[in-house]
C-alpha positions in Angstrom: -11.5 18.8 17.4 -11.7 22.4 16.1 -13.2 22.3 12.6 -11.3 24.5 10.2 -13.6 23.9 7.2 -16.7 22.0 6.3 -17.5 20.8 2.8 -21.1 20.1 2.2 -22.5 18.2 -0.9 -26.1 16.8 -1.7 -26.9 13.8 -3.6 -30.1 13.7 -5.4 -31.8 11.4 -7.9 -31.0 7.6 -7.6 -27.8 7.7 -5.6 -25.1 6.2 -7.8 -27.3 7.0 -10.8 -28.0 10.4 -9.6 -26.5 13.9 -9.2 -24.1 15.6 -6.8 -23.7 19.1 -6.1 -21.6 21.1 -3.5 -23.5 23.9 -1.7 -21.0 26.5 -3.3 -21.8 24.9 -6.9 -18.0 24.2 -7.6 -18.7 20.6 -7.8 -21.9 19.8 -9.8 -22.1 16.6 -11.8 -24.1 13.5 -12.7 -23.0 10.0 -11.4 -23.0 7.0 -13.5 -22.3 3.4 -12.1 -19.2 1.9 -13.8 -19.7 -0.9 -16.3 -17.9 -3.2 -13.9 -20.8 -2.7 -11.5 -23.7 -3.1 -14.1 -23.8 0.5 -15.0 -23.3 2.4 -18.3 -20.0 3.8 -17.4 -18.7 7.0 -19.1 -19.3 9.2 -16.1 -18.2 10.0 -12.6 -18.8 7.8 -9.7 -18.3 8.0 -5.9 -15.0 5.9 -6.0 -13.5 8.4 -8.5 -14.4 11.2 -6.3 -13.0 9.6 -3.1 -9.9 8.6 -5.1 -9.4 12.2 -6.2 -9.8 13.6 -2.7 -7.6 11.0 -1.0 -4.8 11.5 -3.6 -4.8 15.2 -3.2 -5.0 15.0 0.6 -2.2 12.4 0.9 0.0 14.4 -1.5 -0.3 17.4 0.7 0.4 15.5 3.8 3.4 14.0 2.0 4.7 17.4 0.9 4.2 18.9 4.4 6.2 15.9 6.0 8.9 16.2 3.3 9.3 20.0 4.0 10.3 19.2 7.7 13.0 16.9 6.5 14.3 19.2 3.4 13.5 16.2 1.0 13.3 17.3 -2.6 9.6 16.5 -3.7 10.1 18.0 -7.1 7.8 16.2 -9.5 6.1 14.2 -6.8 2.8 12.6 -7.4 0.2 10.4 -5.7 -2.3 8.1 -7.4 -5.1 6.7 -5.4 -6.7 3.6 -6.5 -10.0 3.0 -4.8 -11.6 -0.5 -5.2 -15.1 -1.5 -4.2 -16.6 -4.9 -3.7 -18.7 -7.2 -1.5 -17.4 -7.4 2.1 -18.7 -11.0 2.8 -21.1 -9.7 5.3 -24.0 -8.5 3.1 -22.6 -5.1 2.2 -19.8 -3.5 0.3 -16.4 -2.3 1.3 -13.5 -0.4 -0.1 -9.8 -0.8 -0.7 -7.2 1.8 -1.4 -3.7 1.7 -2.8 -1.7 4.9 -2.7 0.9 4.8 -5.3 3.7 7.5 -4.8 6.2 9.0 -7.1 9.1 10.6 -5.4 11.8 10.6 -8.2 14.3 12.8 -6.4 14.2 10.9 -3.0 16.1 7.8 -2.2 14.0 4.7 -1.6 14.5 4.3 2.0 13.7 8.0 2.8 10.9 7.9 0.4 9.3 4.9 2.3 9.8 6.8 5.5 8.1 9.8 4.2 5.1 7.9 3.0 4.7 6.2 6.4 4.8 9.7 8.0 2.3 11.0 5.7 0.0 8.1 6.4 0.1 9.3 10.0 -0.7 12.9 9.3 -3.2 12.7 6.3 -6.9 13.1 7.4 -8.0 10.7 4.9 -5.6 8.0 6.3 -6.7 8.8 9.9 -10.3 8.4 8.8 -9.9 5.2 7.0 -7.5 3.5 9.5 -9.0 0.3 10.8 -11.9 0.5 8.4 -10.4 0.2 5.0 -7.3 -1.6 3.8 -4.7 1.0 2.5 -1.6 -0.1 0.8 1.2 2.3 0.4 3.4 1.6 -2.8 6.4 3.5 -4.1 6.4 3.6 -7.9 9.4 5.9 -8.4 12.3 6.9 -6.2 15.9 8.0 -6.7 
């Protein structure tokens, strides 16, 4: 694979209760475990960062696929819900639900666009076979 871009970030401190910073300094924040995992909450956590990245990446893939079909993606949106929990083998695993709004696209066409985007999106390709990813359509014409 020809790499077009490499993002680099460093975690310091105590991991989930630490700090992350990208080498360019654009992302620079403390991490706080959520209350649901025994933390104080009220701060960013790795699952939020993954959800934000996946939502943006999948939305870009969706819009790219839609351009090829001339579908109207006006007011489109993608919400990524990332869950974490014990995997039953002594570690932890993730789940993802991608909830898509395509208010100007008919339901069948919207579902086909989501399926195509799921094949194109780098995050979908990286998680395939490793993370359960559900595609849900919230709004369609």
